[in-house]
C-alpha positions in Angstrom: 0.0 0.0 0.0 2.7 2.7 0.8 3.8 2.7 -2.9 1.2 5.2 -4.2 0.2 7.0 -7.4 2.3 10.1 -7.6 -0.5 12.1 -9.2 -2.7 11.7 -6.1 0.3 12.6 -3.9 1.1 15.8 -5.7 -2.5 16.9 -6.2 -3.0 16.6 -2.4 0.2 18.7 -1.8 -0.9 21.2 -4.4 -4.3 21.7 -2.9 -3.1 21.8 0.7 -0.1 24.2 0.2 2.9 22.0 0.9 5.5 20.3 -1.2 6.8 16.8 -1.4 10.5 16.3 -1.6 11.9 14.4 -4.6 15.2 13.3 -3.1 17.9 12.1 -5.5 19.5 8.8 -4.5 22.6 7.1 -5.8 23.2 4.2 -3.4 21.7 2.4 -0.5 22.9 4.9 2.1 20.8 7.6 0.3 17.9 5.2 -0.1 17.8 4.2 3.6 18.3 7.8 4.8 15.4 9.1 2.6 12.9 6.4 3.7 13.8 6.4 7.4 13.6 10.2 7.4 10.1 10.1 5.8 9.0 7.5 8.4 10.3 9.6 11.3 8.5 12.7 10.0 5.4 10.8 8.8 5.9 12.4 5.5 5.1 11.4 1.9 8.3 11.1 -0.2 9.4 10.7 -3.8 12.5 8.6 -4.6 14.2 10.3 -7.5 16.5 8.3 -9.8 18.2 10.7 -12.2 19.1 9.4 -15.6 22.3 11.4 -15.8 23.5 9.5 -12.6 23.1 6.1 -14.2 26.8 6.1 -15.4 27.7 5.9 -11.7 25.4 3.0 -10.7 23.4 0.2 -12.4 19.8 1.4 -12.6 18.5 -2.1 -13.2 20.5 -3.4 -10.2 19.4 -0.8 -7.7 15.7 -0.7 -8.6 14.7 -4.0 -6.8 16.0 -2.4 -3.6 14.2 0.8 -4.3 10.9 -0.9 -5.0 11.4 -3.2 -1.9 12.0 -0.1 0.3 9.0 1.7 -1.1 6.6 -1.2 -0.7 7.7 -1.9 2.9 7.7 1.8 4.0 5.1 2.9 6.5 4.5 6.2 4.7 3.4 7.0 1.1 6.2 6.6 -1.4 6.4 7.2 -5.2 9.3 6.1 -7.4 10.3 8.7 -10.1 12.6 8.4 -13.0 14.0 11.9 -13.4 15.4 13.8 -16.5 14.7 10.9 -18.9 15.7 11.9 -22.4 13.9 9.3 -24.6 10.8 7.2 -25.0 12.9 4.1 -24.6 14.3 5.2 -21.2 10.7 5.9 -20.0 9.6 2.4 -21.0 12.6 0.9 -19.3 12.0 2.9 -16.1 8.3 1.8 -15.9 9.3 -1.8 -16.6 11.8 -1.7 -13.8 9.3 -0.4 -11.3 9.1 3.4 -11.5 5.5 4.7 -11.3 6.4 8.1 -12.5 8.6 9.3 -15.3 10.0 12.7 -16.5 10.5 13.4 -20.2 13.1 16.1 -20.4 13.0 17.6 -23.9 13.6 21.1 -22.6 16.6 21.7 -24.9 14.5 20.9 -27.9 12.3 23.4 -29.8 8.8 23.9 -28.5 7.1 21.7 -31.1 9.6 18.9 -30.7 9.3 19.1 -26.9 5.5 18.7 -27.2 5.8 15.8 -29.7 8.3 13.8 -27.7 6.6 14.5 -24.3 3.2 13.5 -25.7 4.6 10.3 -27.0 5.9 9.4 -23.6 2.7 10.6 -21.9 0.5 8.4 -24.0 2.6 5.3 -23.2 3.0 6.0 -19.5 -0.6 6.9 -18.9 -1.6 3.6 -20.6 0.5 1.9 -17.9 -1.0 4.0 -15.1 2.2 6.0 -14.5 2.4 9.7 -13.9 4.3 12.0 -16.3 6.4 15.1 -15.5 7.4 17.5 -18.3 9.7 20.5 -18.4 9.3 23.7 -20.3 12.0 26.3 -20.2 15.4 25.2 -19.1 17.1 25.0 -15.7 20.8 25.3 -16.4 23.7 24.2 -14.1 25.4 26.3 -11.4 28.3 24.8 -9.4 28.9 21.3 -8.0 29.0 17.8 -9.4 25.5 17.8 -10.7 25.8 21.1 -12.6 27.9 19.9 -15.5 25.1 17.7 -16.7 23.0 20.9 -17.4 25.3 23.2 -19.5 24.4 26.7 -20.6 22.3 29.5 -19.2 18.7 28.8 -18.0 15.7 29.8 -20.1 12.7 31.0 -18.2 9.3 29.3 -18.7 6.7 31.4 -20.5 3.2 31.2 -19.0 1.4 31.2 -22.3 3.6 28.5 -23.8 3.2 26.5 -20.6 -0.6 26.4 -21.0 -0.4 25.2 -24.6 2.3 22.7 -23.6 0.2 21.1 -20.8 -2.9 21.0 -23.0 -1.1 19.3 -25.9 1.1 16.9 -23.9 -1.3 15.8 -21.1 1.5 15.9 -18.5 0.4 15.5 -14.8 2.9 18.0 -13.4 5.3 20.6 -14.9 8.9 21.5 -14.1 9.3 25.2 -14.5 12.3 27.5 -14.8 12.1 30.7 -12.7 15.7 31.3 -11.6 17.0 28.2 -9.9 20.0 26.2 -11.2 21.0 22.6 -10.9 23.8 22.2 -8.4 24.8 24.9 -5.9 23.1 28.2 -6.0 25.3 31.2 -6.6 24.7 33.4 -3.6 21.1 34.4 -2.8 19.1 33.2 -5.8 16.7 35.8 -7.3 13.4 34.0 -8.2 10.8 35.3 -10.6 7.7 34.8 -8.3 5.5 36.9 -10.6 6.2 34.6 -13.5 5.5 31.6 -11.3 2.2 33.0 -10.1 1.1 33.6 -13.8 2.0 30.0 -14.7 0.2 28.7 -11.7 -2.9 30.8 -12.3 -3.1 29.6 -15.9 -2.4 25.9 -15.4 -3.9 24.9 -12.0 -1.7 21.7 -11.8 1.2 20.7 -9.5 4.4 22.5 -10.5 7.9 21.1 -9.9 11.1 23.0 -8.8 14.3 21.6 -10.1 17.5 23.0 -8.5 15.8 23.0 -5.1 18.9 23.0 -3.0 20.1 26.0 -1.0 17.1 28.4 -1.0 15.9 30.3 2.0 12.9 29.4 4.2 11.0 32.5 2.9 11.6 31.5 -0.7 10.4 27.9 -0.2 7.3 29.3 1.5 6.5 31.6 -1.4 7.2 28.9 -4.0 4.7 26.5 -2.4 2.0 29.2 -2.1 2.4 29.7 -5.9 2.0 26.1 -6.9 5.2 24.3 -6.3 4.2 20.8 -5.0 7.4 18.9 -5.7 10.9 20.1 -4.8 13.9 18.2 -6.2 16.9 18.0 -3.9 20.2 16.2 -4.5 23.2 18.7 -4.3 22.7 19.5 -0.6 22.6 15.8 0.2 25.7 15.0 -2.0 27.6 17.8 -0.3 26.6 16.6 3.2 27.7 13.1 2.4 31.0 14.3 1.1 31.7 16.4 4.1 31.0 13.5 6.4 33.4 11.3 4.5 36.1 14.0 4.5 35.7 14.4 8.3 36.0 10.7 8.8 39.3 10.8 7.0 40.8 13.5 9.1 43.3 12.5 10.3 44.0 9.7 7.9 44.6 6.7 10.1 44.2 4.0 7.5 40.4 3.6 7.9 38.6 1.1 5.8 35.5 1.6 3.7 33.0 1.0 6.5 34.7 3.3 8.9 35.1 5.9 6.2 31.3 5.8 5.5 30.2 6.0 9.2 27.7 8.7 9.8 26.8 9.3 6.2 23.3 7.9 6.5 22.7 9.8 9.7 23.8 13.1 8.3 21.6 12.6 5.2 18.6 11.7 7.3 18.9 14.8 9.4 19.0 17.1 6.4 16.1 15.3 4.7 14.0 15.6 7.9 14.8 19.4 8.0 13.5 19.7 4.4 10.3 17.8 5.1 9.5 20.1 8.0 10.5 23.2 6.0 8.3 22.2 3.0 5.3 21.2 5.1 5.1 17.5 4.2 5.9 16.3 7.7 2.8 14.8 9.4 0.9 14.4 6.1 1.4 10.6 5.7 -2.0 9.5 7.1 -3.9 11.9 4.9 -2.1 10.7 1.8 -2.5 7.0 2.6 -6.3 7.5 2.8 -6.6 9.6 -0.4 -4.0 8.1 -2.7 -4.5 5.1 -5.0 -2.1 2.2 -4.3 0.3 1.5 -7.2 0.0 -1.9 -8.8 2.8 -3.4 -10.9 2.2 -3.4 -14.7 1.8 -6.9 -16.2 1.4 -7.8 -19.8 -0.5 -11.0 -20.7 0.0 -12.4 -24.2 -2.5 -14.9 -25.4 -1.9 -16.9 -28.6 -3.2 -20.0 -30.4 -6.8 -18.8 -30.0 -8.2 -20.4 -33.1 -11.7 -21.7 -32.4 -11.9 -19.8 -29.1 -14.6 -17.1 -28.7 -13.8 -13.5 -27.7 -15.5 -14.1 -24.4 -13.3 -17.1 -23.7 -10.2 -15.1 -24.5 -11.3 -12.2 -22.2 -11.9 -14.8 -19.4 -8.3 -15.8 -19.5 -7.0 -12.3 -18.7 
């Protein structure tokens, strides 16, 4: 039951003025920290698996652990494939257990973005999965995650966003209003007026990419203007790295386990802070009542049906 439909989860957040964290994970330390933090806070949570990170771990190998953790959690969980760049990658993600996918064609022209995203949305919706699109472009700032998003950001236009959502059928939309992937450069200036116009025109959950390092006031205003999902990875990566560096000072020949001590605890504390800051803490019970449980997708192929009626074939399914 705790693995739930992300559309229901985000719609509840959107209509109740809070945001669910989409926390990027790259190994079991991240996975366990995210789930245990959510359980401690009684918060819904989204496990984000980012396609650009797949060169650092085997997506197919980690997914059974991710799905197991989600199904055994005591709070609502969704599994999201983030920044997918093709129809094939979306198909693979759903086949492996993701119940939400992002089609990121934000660097393409407007018509191409619509065509590619619509193609993924038709497939994913037929499987019951949620779909996130992106219009505008959230570029990279500083840090290890920034290099995957080169160039300057392009802000989302409200009028284009309305046409994009209508033509693609996406369930939520990632918008560009001034954040960057990676570390923010000083105090980030966000275009709240633009965000309000987009929210007023669309009326669907909006997603913030580059969600690390903003102020409490900024998060509050973002959520009041439609942001229902906030992606967070860079802060977690930096915290894990600082913990490891601290364990190595002074270098006394520690092994891997000693070097990694405390990483999970440090990650968990930061995630708990985010959940309280974004208002999702304490919402688990409401979500569990109102969200549909996610059921695995199964395909049944029936052949050699010569001489069998349509009713008999349907009875086999």
